[in-house]
N, C-alpha and C positions, 0 to 999 in steps of 0.2 A: 234803303237807298233810291230816290228816286230815280227814275227810266227817263234821261234826257236823250233821245233820238239826235247822233251827229247830224250838222246843216255841214255839207261839203263846199260849198257857195260853188259849185259849178256851173249855176244857169247859162246856157250861153256859150258853154268852153268844150271841147271836146281834147280826147286823149292827144298825145303826139303822134303816135300811131298806133297801128291795132293790138300788137304785141303789149303797149301799156294798158289800154282798152281792159284785153282780156285779164291783165296779170290785176289791174284794180277791181274790175269786177269778181275773179276770185278771192282777192284776201282780204277784200271789204267791203265794194257793193255788195255780194250777196246777203250778205250777215249784217248790211247798216240796221235793219231794224230792229236785230238782237243784242248795238252795241249803246254802251250809254255813256255817254260825256263825262268824263269826272272833272277836263280840265282842257282849256282850249287857248290858243293864242293869234291870232289876224296883225300881219304888219299892215302902218300904215297904209303903204301903198296896193294893199289886197295881194301881191307875187307870191306870199308866205303865210301858211296854214298851219299852225300845229296842234295836234288833239294828241291826248292822251285820254284811254276808254278801254271801259272792261264788255270785254266781249262775251256776253250769256252763252251763245253759241255750242261757247268752248265746250261748256257742261254736258253737254249729249256726245264729248267727243270721245278723245282716247283721256283715259284718266290719270290726272297730274299735269296735263298741256298747261302751259302757261295761260291766263285770261286776260292778260293787258295786252294792247294795241298801241304804238306810238306811232304814230302816221305825220310825214312829213309830205305834205303838198304845194309843191309851186307851179306859180300859173304863169305865163307870157301873155298878159294884157293884148301886145299889138297883134298875134298871132292867134287867140284865145283860144289855148292848149294848156295841157296841163303834162305834169311830171308827177312822180311822188317815191317816197321811199318810205318801209315800216317795219318796225321790228316787233316781234310777241315777246313779250317779257313777262318774268312772272311777279316782280315788286314794283310800286310805282317811283321807289324812287332811284330804281335802274331804268322804265322808262323815261324819267326824265331827264336822267344823265344823256339818256338817247337826242332827245329833242334839244336839250340845252349845247349840246356840241354841234347842231346842226343851226343853231342860232337862234336858238329858240329865250328869251333872257329867263332867267331863274324864277323873276317874283313874279312872273305871269304863268306861272304852269305850275305851281301850288295846288297842292288840292282843298278845297274851299271847306267850309261848314259843312258837314253834311255829307259829302262825298267820300266815305270811305271810313276807315276806323281812325280814333286818333293816336298820335303818341304817348305812351302811359309813363315814361320816362323821359329825363335827359340823355340818358347813355341813349336811348331811340333815335330822338332828334340828332343827337350830335352826327351820331353815325350813317342815320338818314341825309343829312347834310351835307357829309364826306363823301357819302357814296355820289350826292350829285353832284357835286363843283369839284373834285382832283381829277387828275387827269387820267386815261384811259390806258391804265395799267393792269388791267385784268381782264379776259374772255371769259364769256357764261360755258360753262362743259355741261352742267348739267341741272334740273331742277323739277323740283313738282308739289304741285300746289293742292293743299287735301284742304275740298271746302263741306267738310262735314263735319262732326267731332271728334277730335280734336282739331280745330281749324288753324291750317299751319301749311308756310310756305317751307321750304327748303333748298338752298340754291348753292352748287358749289363751281367755284371759282379757279381760275389758274391765271398765274403773273404770266404778262406776255416778256418779264423781263428774266433770262436764265439765270439771273446770278443773284434773284431774289431769295433771300432767309428761308421764308416762307412762301412757296410756289404758291400753295393749294388754298385756298380760302373757302369758308361753311357759314352762309350767312344762314338764319331759321326765324321767321318773325311767325310768333304767335298770336292767335285773337281770343280777347275775353268777349264772348258775344252776350255779355251779360251788363257788360259797364262798355261794352263798342270802342274796347281798345285795341292797342297792338305793341309788342316788343319787339324790339330786332336785337338779335346778337350778332355778332362773328367769332370763327374760332379760325387757327393758324396751325396748317400741317406742313412739314418736311418736304413729306413724299404724298402722292395718288394712292397708293397703298393705304396711307394711315389715315387719309381722307376719307377714302373707301368704306376703310373699318366702321370710323364712327359714325358714316352715315347707314351701315347697316345694321347697325347697333341701334341708331335709334328707331331708325322701322321696325326694329323687332322689340318694340317699348321698353330698350333696358335704362333711358335719358342719362348715356354718359356725357360727362362734363366739356363745354367746349371750350379748347385750351385757347389760352390768351392770345392772339393777335396783335404785333406791333402795326401803324396806322396804317388801313388798306388806302385802295384807291377805287376809282369809279369802274366800275366795269361796262366794259364793251362790249360789240356784238357779239353774237356767239362763234367761236373759234372753229377757221373752217377743218372740216375732215373727222370733227368730236362729235360725241353725241351727243343730243340738245336734250334732254330725258334718261332717265335710269328704268328699270326695268321695278313695276309696279312695288310697291314695299313690302315688306312681308309680317307689318306689322298692320294694325288696324284697318281694313278695306275702307273704300271712298263711298 
């Protein structure tokens, strides 16, 4: 994957206050040289920029942490100041969903050829489309990105609707490093305990089947007060 360091187009702009400046440096600026832009979109009035980026610095941090960054920059040309919002997410479709919910046109934030792996089948493409474009009905509970063989990302979601029939969902993305393609599958669970049992069995290498889930919707941001990553897997190490 070619390295394309982001240009945030902030020449002549300052953060709206010192807190925003400190937060931008701490979350974005300090690791900018390790980030690769996968897709970006800029509004015609130059007030909004949307970035989907891979942060290579995460590989040196806590094992399993999300490696994708969704960034929304909001500029005020009149005062030459900026604000920003960002989220660290494990899957491209989830990062795209976050950006689309903040006003980015879907077609402008899709990954171009050569950026990341390609969907290996139609089922993967359909699921990714649904994750990008449906309503914000799910919150991210935990995720684990395993970036060595086997290359895979596991995500657990919880429905925000307490009456949902299968309130817990698991997404499993697996990468074929030879074909440079990926598959994405989804499973549905009625309880957190059942989802956790599947998660632990998966990381023990037992390859449990994913139970069928009815159509889900786009995952939202991390749920307040809930863990954002699981304990290190008990299966193959990173």
